[in-house]
C-alpha positions in Angstrom: -55.4 -7.5 -4.0 -55.0 -9.6 -0.9 -51.7 -10.7 0.6 -51.7 -12.7 3.9 -50.6 -10.6 6.9 -49.8 -7.6 4.7 -50.8 -4.5 6.7 -51.3 -1.7 4.2 -50.7 1.6 5.9 -51.6 4.3 3.4 -52.6 4.4 -0.2 -51.9 7.6 -2.2 -53.3 7.8 -5.7 -51.6 10.3 -8.0 -53.8 11.7 -10.8 -52.6 14.8 -12.6 -49.9 15.3 -9.9 -52.3 15.3 -6.9 -52.0 12.8 -4.0 -55.1 11.6 -2.1 -54.7 9.8 1.3 -57.0 6.7 1.5 -56.4 5.5 5.0 -54.3 6.4 8.1 -51.0 4.6 8.6 -50.8 1.5 10.8 -47.8 -0.3 12.2 -46.4 -3.3 10.4 -46.5 -6.8 11.8 -44.0 -7.7 14.5 -40.7 -9.2 13.3 -40.1 -12.8 14.2 -37.4 -13.7 16.8 -34.0 -13.0 15.5 -35.1 -10.1 13.3 -34.8 -12.1 10.1 -37.8 -12.2 7.7 -41.0 -10.4 8.6 -43.9 -12.7 7.7 -42.5 -14.9 4.9 -46.1 -15.4 3.6 -45.9 -11.9 2.1 -43.3 -13.1 -0.3 -45.0 -14.0 -3.6 -43.2 -16.8 -5.6 -42.0 -15.8 -9.1 -44.0 -16.9 -12.1 -47.4 -17.0 -10.4 -50.5 -15.1 -11.5 -50.0 -12.7 -8.6 -46.4 -11.9 -9.6 -45.7 -13.0 -13.2 -42.0 -13.3 -13.6 -40.8 -11.5 -10.5 -40.4 -12.3 -6.8 -39.5 -9.6 -4.2 -38.6 -9.8 -0.5 -40.9 -8.1 2.0 -40.0 -4.7 3.5 -39.3 -4.6 7.2 -38.5 -1.7 9.6 -37.4 0.5 6.7 -37.3 -0.3 3.0 -38.6 -0.2 -0.5 -40.6 -3.0 -2.0 -42.9 -3.8 -5.0 -46.4 -5.2 -4.7 -47.1 -8.2 -6.8 -49.6 -6.1 -8.7 -47.0 -3.6 -9.8 -47.5 -1.1 -7.0 -44.6 0.5 -5.2 -44.4 0.5 -1.3 -42.2 2.4 1.1 -41.7 1.6 4.8 -40.2 4.3 7.0 -39.4 3.6 10.7 -41.7 0.6 10.8 -44.7 2.4 9.3 -45.8 1.9 5.7 -46.1 5.6 4.9 -46.9 5.6 1.2 -48.2 3.2 -1.4 -48.4 4.2 -5.0 -50.6 2.6 -7.6 -48.4 2.3 -10.6 -51.3 2.9 -13.0 -52.0 6.2 -11.3 -48.5 7.6 -11.6 -48.0 10.4 -14.0 -44.9 10.1 -16.3 -44.2 13.8 -15.5 -43.8 13.1 -11.8 -40.9 11.5 -10.0 -40.8 9.1 -7.1 -39.1 10.6 -4.0 -38.0 8.2 -1.4 -37.0 10.0 1.8 -34.3 8.5 4.0 -34.6 4.8 3.4 -32.2 2.8 5.6 -31.0 -0.7 4.6 -33.0 -3.1 6.6 -34.1 -5.9 4.2 -32.3 -9.2 4.7 -30.8 -9.6 1.2 -29.3 -12.6 -0.6 -27.1 -11.1 -3.3 -27.1 -13.3 -6.4 -24.0 -15.5 -6.5 -22.7 -13.9 -3.3 -25.1 -14.7 -0.5 -24.1 -13.5 3.0 -22.4 -16.1 5.1 -22.2 -15.6 8.9 -23.6 -12.1 8.8 -26.7 -11.0 6.9 -26.6 -8.3 4.2 -29.1 -5.6 4.6 -30.4 -3.5 1.7 -33.1 -0.9 1.1 -34.1 -2.4 -2.3 -34.2 -6.1 -2.9 -35.2 -7.4 -6.3 -34.8 -11.0 -7.5 -36.1 -12.5 -10.8 -35.9 -15.5 -13.0 -36.1 -15.8 -16.8 -39.2 -17.8 -17.8 -40.0 -16.9 -21.4 -38.8 -18.7 -24.5 -35.1 -18.7 -25.5 -35.8 -16.2 -28.2 -37.3 -13.6 -25.8 -35.0 -11.0 -24.3 -35.6 -10.6 -20.5 -34.1 -7.7 -18.6 -34.5 -7.5 -14.8 -34.6 -3.7 -14.8 -34.3 -0.8 -17.3 -33.5 2.9 -16.8 -33.5 5.1 -19.8 -33.5 8.9 -20.5 -33.7 10.9 -23.7 -31.7 14.1 -23.5 -33.0 16.8 -25.9 -31.6 20.0 -24.1 -28.3 21.1 -22.5 -25.0 22.7 -23.2 -21.3 21.4 -23.0 -21.1 22.2 -19.3 -24.5 20.7 -18.4 -25.0 17.3 -16.8 -27.5 14.9 -18.2 -26.9 11.6 -16.3 -29.0 8.4 -16.8 -27.8 6.7 -13.6 -25.8 8.1 -10.8 -24.4 6.2 -7.8 -22.7 8.1 -5.0 -21.2 7.2 -1.7 -19.4 9.0 1.2 -17.0 7.0 3.3 -16.5 8.5 6.8 -13.6 7.7 9.1 -14.2 4.3 10.8 -16.6 3.2 8.1 -14.5 0.3 6.9 -14.3 -0.7 3.2 -16.8 0.7 0.7 -17.8 0.0 -2.9 -19.7 2.4 -5.2 -20.5 -0.1 -7.8 -20.2 -3.9 -7.8 -21.3 -6.5 -10.4 -21.0 -10.2 -10.2 -21.8 -12.9 -12.7 -21.1 -16.6 -12.2 -20.8 -19.0 -15.2 -22.0 -22.6 -14.8 -23.5 -22.3 -11.3 -26.7 -23.8 -9.8 -29.1 -21.8 -7.5 -29.1 -22.2 -3.8 -26.3 -23.1 -1.5 -25.3 -23.4 2.1 -26.0 -19.7 2.9 -28.9 -19.0 0.6 -32.0 -17.3 1.9 -35.5 -18.4 1.0 -34.2 -20.5 -1.9 -32.9 -17.5 -3.7 -30.0 -18.1 -6.1 -27.2 -16.7 -3.9 -24.2 -18.8 -3.0 -24.7 -21.0 -5.9 -22.7 -24.3 -6.3 -20.6 -25.2 -9.3 -22.3 -27.1 -12.0 -21.0 -29.9 -14.2 -17.8 -28.8 -16.0 -18.7 -27.9 -19.6 -22.4 -27.7 -18.7 -22.8 -24.4 -20.6 -22.5 -24.4 -24.4 -19.4 -22.9 -25.9 -21.5 -20.5 -28.0 -23.1 -19.1 -24.9 -21.0 -16.1 -23.7 -20.6 -14.7 -20.2 -20.1 -10.9 -19.9 -19.4 -9.3 -16.6 -19.9 -5.7 -17.8 -20.7 -4.3 -21.2 -20.2 -0.7 -22.2 -21.8 0.3 -25.5 -21.2 3.6 -27.2 -22.6 4.4 -30.6 -21.3 7.4 -32.5 -23.5 8.5 -35.4 -22.2 12.1 -35.4 -18.6 12.4 -36.8 -15.1 11.0 -36.6 -13.7 12.2 -33.3 -10.0 11.9 -33.6 -7.7 13.5 -30.9 -8.4 17.2 -30.7 -12.0 16.8 -31.6 -15.1 16.3 -29.4 -14.6 14.4 -26.1 -16.2 11.0 -26.9 -14.8 8.1 -24.8 -16.1 4.7 -23.7 -15.0 5.1 -20.1 -13.8 8.3 -18.4 -11.8 7.7 -15.2 -11.6 11.1 -13.4 -10.4 12.2 -9.9 -10.6 15.1 -7.6 -8.1 14.2 -4.9 -5.6 15.6 -2.4 -3.5 12.4 -2.7 -2.6 9.9 -5.4 -4.4 6.6 -5.3 -3.0 3.1 -6.1 -4.3 2.5 -9.7 -7.0 3.4 -12.1 -7.6 -0.3 -13.0 -6.4 -3.1 -10.7 -6.6 -6.8 -11.4 -7.1 -9.1 -8.4 -8.3 -12.6 -7.6 -9.7 -14.5 -4.6 -7.1 -16.0 -2.2 -8.4 -19.5 -2.7 -8.2 -19.3 -6.5 -5.7 -21.8 -8.0 -5.6 -20.8 -11.7 -4.9 -17.5 -13.4 -8.0 -15.3 -13.9 -7.5 -14.4 -17.5 -5.7 -15.5 -20.6 -5.3 -11.8 -21.7 -5.4 -8.8 -19.4 -6.5 -6.5 -22.3 -7.6 -7.9 -25.7 -8.2 -5.7 -28.8 -10.2 -7.6 -31.4 -10.0 -7.0 -35.1 -11.2 -3.7 -36.5 -11.5 -1.9 -33.1 -8.5 0.4 -32.8 -7.5 2.8 -35.6 -4.5 4.8 -34.3 -3.0 3.5 -31.0 -3.9 0.5 -29.0 -2.3 2.2 -26.0 -1.5 6.0 -26.1 0.4 7.5 -23.2 0.4 11.3 -23.1 1.1 11.5 -19.4 4.2 12.4 -17.4 4.8 9.1 -15.6 8.3 8.1 -14.6 8.0 5.0 -16.8 5.4 4.6 -19.6 5.5 0.8 -19.3 7.0 -1.3 -16.5 7.1 -5.0 -16.3 7.7 -7.1 -13.1 7.2 -10.7 -12.2 8.1 -13.8 -14.1 7.4 -13.9 -17.9 8.3 -15.9 -20.9 8.8 -12.5 -22.6 8.2 -9.0 -21.2 7.2 -7.8 -24.7 6.1 -10.2 -27.5 5.3 -9.0 -31.0 3.6 -11.6 -33.2 1.9 -9.2 -35.5 2.1 -8.5 -39.2 3.1 -4.9 -38.5 5.3 -2.9 -40.9 7.7 -2.2 -37.9 7.9 -4.3 -34.8 9.1 -1.4 -32.6 9.1 2.2 -33.7 10.7 4.9 -31.4 10.4 8.5 -32.2 10.3 11.8 -30.3 13.1 13.3 -28.1 14.8 11.4 -25.3 17.4 12.9 -23.0 19.4 9.7 -22.6 18.7 6.3 -24.2 15.9 5.0 -26.5 16.4 1.5 -25.0 18.2 0.9 -21.7 19.3 -2.6 -20.7 20.4 -2.6 -17.1 19.5 -6.1 -16.0 21.6 -9.3 -15.6 20.2 -11.4 -18.4 22.6 -13.8 -20.1 22.0 -12.1 -23.4 21.1 -8.4 -23.8 19.6 -8.6 -27.3 19.0 -11.9 -29.2 18.2 -11.8 -32.9 16.7 -15.0 -34.3 14.5 -15.9 -37.2 15.2 -15.1 -40.9 15.7 -11.5 -42.0 16.2 -11.1 -45.7 17.8 -7.7 -45.5 19.7 -7.5 -42.2 19.4 -8.5 -38.5 20.3 -5.0 -37.5 20.7 -1.9 -39.6 22.4 1.4 -38.6 22.1 4.5 -40.7 25.3 6.0 -42.2 27.0 8.3 -39.8 25.4 6.6 -36.7 27.9 5.1 -34.3 27.9 1.7 -32.6 29.9 2.3 -29.4 31.4 0.1 -26.7 32.1 1.0 -23.1 32.0 4.8 -23.7 30.6 7.0 -26.4 34.2 7.3 -27.9 35.1 3.7 -28.7 32.9 3.3 -31.7 32.5 1.9 -35.2 30.8 4.0 -37.8 30.4 4.0 -41.6 31.0 7.2 -43.6 29.0 6.9 -46.9 30.5 10.1 -48.3 34.1 8.6 -48.2 33.0 4.9 -48.5 34.9 4.0 -45.4 34.5 2.3 -42.1 36.0 4.2 -39.2 37.1 2.8 -35.8 37.3 5.4 -33.1 39.5 4.8 -30.0 39.0 5.8 -26.3 40.3 9.3 -27.0 37.6 9.9 -29.6 40.1 9.9 -32.6 40.0 7.6 -35.6 42.6 4.7 -35.1 41.7 2.7 -38.2 39.6 2.7 -41.4 38.6 0.2 -44.1 37.2 1.3 -47.4 34.8 -0.5 -49.7 37.7 -2.1 -51.6 39.1 -3.6 -48.4 42.0 -1.3 -48.1 43.0 -1.0 -44.4 44.7 2.0 -42.8 45.8 1.8 -39.2 47.3 4.4 -37.0 49.5 1.9 -35.1 51.7 -1.1 -36.1 50.7 -4.6 -37.1 52.4 -7.1 -34.7 52.8 -10.8 -35.2 53.4 -13.5 -32.6 52.2 -11.2 -29.8 49.5 -11.7 -27.2 46.4 -10.0 -28.6 
């Protein structure tokens, strides 16, 4: 293999777990003025015979790169310390990369750096080139777990970060997908697809989906209802000395002019069996609504009951303490009743003593006064009994 200006430092061939040094290390080529790309001729365009379907940036002072023949190279402190021939690697041996500092000028797809360059330790760019029927994945990491116990840890992919004082903002995991964008842009590097520009509206077919992040979980073991095995799609866990803002937070760019989503959370058909949202915590409010809405809660379902309230509440099931013109509005067509109250239950005004209730045992309506005593009753035949007098011609 020949690559112009590529100074190979050491070649280690692993066979049966043994490493054999082929040549002593030599320093890499000098960086060009400005410290940007070291010898652009080492970058092999994607889709060529030398690099079918892939294109990778060159490693500089410190970094990790892939040869166009499938080999893996590591540069430490300006010296290419190790080169592995992929064909000589044993599947029973791992690849250990000692301290590898971010030093490769990187152009993140759809988010290329603007005034300041982004540096990374691993930089991989690719492009789909096979037929439409061929799945093409940029990278795959898989592991088959055949041993372990409930307290053991078998993790396919782990990302960890430590944020020290004065380190600024930090992300552990960040994904970005842009729908209907074209490669290149004002701040792109080496014609890579970062900082893409918007394409023609409607340029992507309606049948072509765009998924920012997909989480698949397949359960072929048993039905795991609450109280059973711990099987969840996403587990958000903390070990903290202080409370953080939110487990999930929706945001948008400052320059965005339209709402981000039609629905914040969407449950499609045949996905949830028991509860779409289950709150078993001790929050002050299980559900709080702020902002401006057409309706804070809207039920347009075919449910047996629109709102069911059970359990034990120390004060009210529903508390209205706002300043809306109407507290409860009942519209539509209800064949039985707009509001039903069970026999013996009171409908009260002002206090819990000025109430109206129906006594099914005596077939009477009772009206209770402020002192908590019955002041009037009406039976099913319309007979009226009043504790006071009936006055005519008086101001009500």
